C-alpha positions in Angstrom: 0.0 0.0 0.0 1.4 3.4 -1.0 1.8 6.4 1.3 0.6 9.7 0.1 1.3 13.2 1.4 -1.4 15.9 1.6 -1.0 19.6 2.2 -3.9 21.7 3.6 -4.7 25.1 5.0 -6.7 25.9 8.2 -9.7 26.8 5.9 -9.7 23.2 4.5 -12.7 21.0 5.2 -10.1 18.4 6.4 -8.6 20.7 9.1 -10.6 19.1 11.9 -9.5 15.6 10.9 -5.8 16.7 10.9 -6.3 18.6 14.2 -7.9 15.6 15.9 -5.3 13.1 14.7 -3.6 13.0 18.1 -6.7 11.6 19.7 -6.0 8.3 18.0 -2.4 8.0 19.3 -2.6 9.2 22.9 -4.6 7.6 25.7 -7.6 9.4 27.2 -5.7 10.1 30.5 -2.7 11.6 28.8 -1.3 14.9 30.0 -1.6 15.9 26.4 -5.2 16.9 26.9 -4.6 19.2 29.8 -3.6 22.1 27.5 -5.2 22.9 24.1 -2.8 22.5 21.1 -1.6 25.9 19.8 -1.3 26.8 16.2 0.4 30.0 15.1 -2.0 30.8 12.2 -0.3 34.2 11.6 3.0 32.5 10.5 1.5 29.2 9.2 2.4 28.1 5.7 0.6 24.8 5.5 -0.3 21.6 7.5 1.0 18.3 6.1 -0.3 14.8 6.6 1.0 11.4 5.4 -1.8 9.0 4.7 -2.3 5.3 3.9 -5.7 4.6 2.5 -7.1 7.8 4.1 -5.6 7.0 7.5 -3.3 9.6 8.8 0.1 8.3 10.0 2.0 11.6 10.6 1.2 15.3 10.7 3.1 18.6 11.0 2.9 22.3 10.3 5.4 24.4 8.4 5.9 28.0 9.7 7.7 31.0 8.3 8.1 33.6 10.9 9.7 36.7 9.2 11.5 37.6 12.4 13.0 34.2 13.1 16.5 33.4 12.0 19.2 31.0 13.0 22.9 31.8 12.6 21.8 35.0 10.8 20.1 33.0 8.1 16.5 32.8 7.0 14.8 30.1 9.0 11.5 28.1 8.9 10.2 25.9 11.7 8.3 22.6 11.8 5.8 22.3 14.6 2.6 20.5 15.8 4.4 17.3 15.0 2.4 14.1 15.8 2.9 10.6 14.3 2.5 6.9 14.6 5.8 5.1 15.0 6.1 4.7 11.3 9.6 5.8 10.2 8.8 5.8 6.4 5.8 8.1 6.9 7.8 10.4 9.1 10.6 10.6 6.5 8.1 11.4 3.7 6.7 14.2 5.9 10.1 15.7 6.7 11.3 15.5 3.1 8.2 17.4 1.9 8.3 20.1 4.6 12.1 20.5 4.1 11.6 20.9 0.4 8.9 23.5 0.8 10.9 25.4 3.4 13.9 25.5 1.0 11.6 26.9 -1.7 10.6 29.7 0.7 14.3 30.6 0.9 15.0 29.1 4.3 18.6 27.9 5.1 17.5 26.1 8.2 14.5 24.2 9.5 14.0 24.3 13.3 11.8 22.1 15.4 9.7 21.2 17.1 8.4 24.8 17.3 4.9 26.0 16.8 5.8 29.2 15.0 8.0 30.8 17.6 9.2 30.5 21.2 5.9 32.1 22.2 4.3 28.8 21.3 5.0 25.2 22.3 8.5 24.0 21.4 11.2 21.5 22.5 11.1 17.8 23.1 11.5 16.4 26.6 14.2 13.8 27.4 11.9 12.0 30.0 8.2 11.8 29.5 7.4 9.5 32.4 6.8 12.0 35.2 5.3 15.1 33.6 4.3 18.3 35.3 1.7 20.9 34.2 2.6 22.8 31.0 5.7 20.6 30.3 5.9 19.5 26.7 4.3 16.1 26.3 4.8 13.8 23.3 5.4 10.2 22.3 8.9 8.8 23.2 9.9 8.1 19.6 9.5 11.6 18.2 13.1 12.6 18.9 14.2 9.5 17.0 12.1 10.6 14.0 13.8 14.0 14.0 17.3 12.6 14.3 16.7 10.1 11.5 15.5 13.0 9.3 18.9 14.8 9.7 18.1 17.1 12.6 20.6 17.7 15.4 20.3 19.4 18.8 21.1 23.2 18.9 19.9 24.2 22.3 19.4 22.5 25.7 16.9 23.4 28.4 16.1 22.0 31.8 13.6 22.0 34.7 14.7 21.9 38.3 12.9 20.7 41.4 13.3 22.1 44.9 12.1 19.2 47.0 12.3 20.9 50.4 11.7 24.6 50.3 14.7 26.3 52.1 14.3 29.3 54.3 17.4 29.0 56.5 19.7 29.9 53.5 17.6 32.9 52.4 18.2 36.4 53.5 16.4 37.3 56.8 12.9 38.7 56.2 13.8 42.1 57.7 16.8 42.4 55.3 14.5 41.7 52.4 12.2 44.4 53.5 15.1 46.9 53.8 16.5 45.9 50.4 13.0 46.4 48.9 12.9 49.9 50.4 16.4 50.8 49.3 15.6 49.8 45.7 12.4 51.8 46.0 10.3 49.0 44.5 7.0 47.5 45.3 6.4 43.8 44.8 2.7 42.9 44.4 0.5 40.2 43.0 -0.8 40.6 39.5 -4.0 42.6 39.4 -6.8 40.3 38.3 -9.4 43.1 38.4 -7.4 44.8 35.6 -5.6 41.7 34.2 -5.5 43.1 30.6 -4.1 46.4 31.9 -1.2 44.6 33.7 -0.6 42.5 30.6 -0.3 45.5 28.4 2.4 46.9 30.7 4.1 43.4 30.9 4.4 43.3 27.1 7.0 46.1 27.3 8.9 44.5 30.2 9.0 41.0 28.7 10.2 42.3 25.3 13.0 44.3 27.1 13.9 41.4 29.2 13.9 38.7 26.5 15.1 40.8 23.4 18.5 39.1 23.5 17.2 35.6 24.1 18.0 32.8 21.7 15.5 32.8 18.8 13.4 35.6 20.3 10.9 37.2 18.0 8.6 40.1 18.9 4.9 39.8 19.5 2.4 42.6 18.9 0.8 44.0 22.1 -2.7 42.9 21.1 -1.4 39.3 20.4 0.5 39.2 23.7 -2.5 40.3 25.7 -4.9 37.9 23.9 -2.4 35.0 24.4 -1.9 35.5 28.1 -5.5 36.4 28.9 -6.1 32.6 28.3 -3.9 31.9 31.4 -6.3 33.6 33.8 -7.8 30.3 35.0 -4.6 28.4 35.5 -2.1 31.0 36.9 -1.6 31.3 40.7 -2.8 34.8 41.3 -1.0 35.2 44.7 2.4 34.1 43.3 2.3 35.6 39.8 3.9 38.8 41.0 5.3 42.1 39.6 8.0 44.5 40.9 7.4 48.1 40.0 9.1 51.4 40.7 7.6 54.5 42.3 6.2 55.6 39.0 4.5 52.2 38.4 7.0 51.1 35.7 7.3 47.3 35.7 10.8 46.1 36.5 10.5 42.3 37.1 7.9 39.6 36.8 7.4 36.0 38.1 4.7 33.9 36.4 3.6 31.0 38.6 1.0 28.3 38.7 0.2 25.2 40.7 1.1 21.7 39.3 -2.4 20.7 38.2 -1.1 17.3 37.0 0.1 16.4 40.5 -2.6 17.7 42.9 -1.7 15.2 45.6 1.4 17.2 46.4 1.1 20.9 46.9 3.7 22.0 44.3 4.3 25.4 42.8 5.7 25.9 39.2 7.7 29.0 38.4 7.2 29.2 34.6 8.7 32.6 33.7 11.1 35.0 35.3 11.7 38.4 33.6 13.8 41.3 34.8 14.5 44.7 33.2 18.0 44.5 31.6 19.3 47.7 33.3 22.1 46.7 35.6 20.6 48.9 38.2 18.0 46.2 38.8 20.5 43.3 39.1 19.5 41.2 42.1 15.8 42.1 41.9 15.0 38.6 40.6 16.7 37.0 43.6 14.9 39.4 46.0 11.5 38.4 44.5 12.6 34.7 44.6 13.4 35.0 48.3 10.1 36.6 49.1 8.3 34.0 47.0 10.1 31.1 48.8 9.3 32.4 52.2 5.6 32.8 51.3 5.5 29.3 49.7 6.9 27.8 52.9 4.4 29.6 55.0 1.5 28.6 52.8 2.4 24.9 53.0 3.9 24.2 49.6 6.0 21.1 49.6 8.1 21.7 46.5 8.8 24.2 43.7 9.7 23.5 40.1 11.7 26.0 38.0 10.4 25.1 34.6 11.8 25.0 31.1 14.9 27.1 31.5 17.5 27.7 28.9 20.7 26.2 30.3 22.6 29.3 29.3 20.1 31.8 30.8 20.2 33.7 34.1 17.0 32.1 35.4 18.9 28.8 35.6 21.5 30.3 37.9 18.7 31.8 40.0 17.2 28.2 40.3 20.6 26.9 41.4 20.8 29.5 44.1 17.5 28.3 45.5 18.7 24.7 45.6 17.0 23.4 42.4 18.1 20.0 41.1 17.7 19.0 37.5 14.7 16.7 36.9 14.4 16.8 33.1 16.0 18.2 30.0 14.6 19.4 26.7 16.1 19.8 23.2 15.4 22.0 20.2 16.7 20.7 16.8 17.8 22.2 13.5 18.4 20.8 10.0 20.4 22.6 7.4 18.6 22.8 4.1 
């Protein structure tokens, strides 16, 4: 029986069939279903599927983000990858996506990445003990990428603090004095004006992450819309903002509970952002110390510092707070 590849757009009558393909390869209780799949329709070129007698065996999306480049070269990315363990179908899929990316002028194809680092990207090394918002996929996906000529270009990790320390933290009175000397106010995100805080966070996050690996800008309206969807999952008390006397945002911690492991009261620190001005160096550690003390007081048993670039400053902050690696993640590239 021959394998055929099909290319569709989101407007296609077959989009729902392609979108629902993962339901046939993941069990009902899979962590996959805890978070809706994200497509970056703005940068989407096409969705591809490899079929055998109208049965999908593999699926992926090709994205061309005009602001994305790798090694200063035009770059496309492949995301939303799902597949049966069928190496031939996977190879046909990768060959077609690679060919089309090359026709678009790309010198590299990155993946897995759903359009940009604002979307889902990276494969996890270990998929056996997932936490909430960790990338979840089938264990042979990395093999498919490697067999198609991809190689790792960036490593990430998550770290677990099993016992929340307070003895090694700065005394509480010193933290209060440091906060006063910096003339900053640390407060929870304002859920009564969530959109207003998000609009101001847009500027801070873009300043903080502008030099990050593969960073691409996001319009303010897109940013607000994207993060408004986190309203029901974030921890409102621990998602906190540091601001100066004029109300300018200087640093930000995005936190949520581990909804995949409700038996243990566990906090996840998903994002840490700080204004790049050297004047505010140490502000992240101040906020971390305040957060740790509150978590201990509120009865949290552990904290995860999630999905950190191994070369980024947030990883060093996690080490200061006694985080130990529990998983690694990889992003891949293929030269076209």
